[in-house]
Phi, psi and omega in degrees: 000133180290146180287150176262163179244145178279179181300333179280358178082015183258130177299133183225094184301330185292338180280350185288344187299322184281001184248032178277339181268102182300328179294319177299316182298314179300316180295320177295316179297323178295319177298317181291325175295320183291321179296323181296318178294316177300318180293325174297324177291322177298314181298319183292322182294319178297310181291335177274355177075027177304163176298141184297328179297316179297320181295315179296318175304318181292320180295324180297317179299317181297315179301314179298321180293318180291319178301311180297320179296318179297312178300325179294323177300311184291323178292329178291315176300320180295318177297321176298320181290321180291324185285319178218079187295342181264003182296141177301131177088355182296134174290151179280170181298319179296320178295317174299321177298316182294321176299313182297315181293332174302322180275330185291000000 
């Protein structure tokens, strides 16, 4: 499996444990693509001088899409931990709780 990179661009083998489920990866990527498209629409609305109500509504949709993607990442990691709690790189219960609370 190829290593993934963190936001800082550093390969992090410990983060790979949550990515064994290809269906989950597809769902997460689809949600993020949807959020990407919504964010592009928000930028266009701002640049086009659209009404602030419409912009805020679109921003809310982007936020919700990102939150759902984040919760899906956490739920996938949780399922992986329940299935194979001793797998190398599996996050601890404390780490999962911290991640969940970061989004909450």
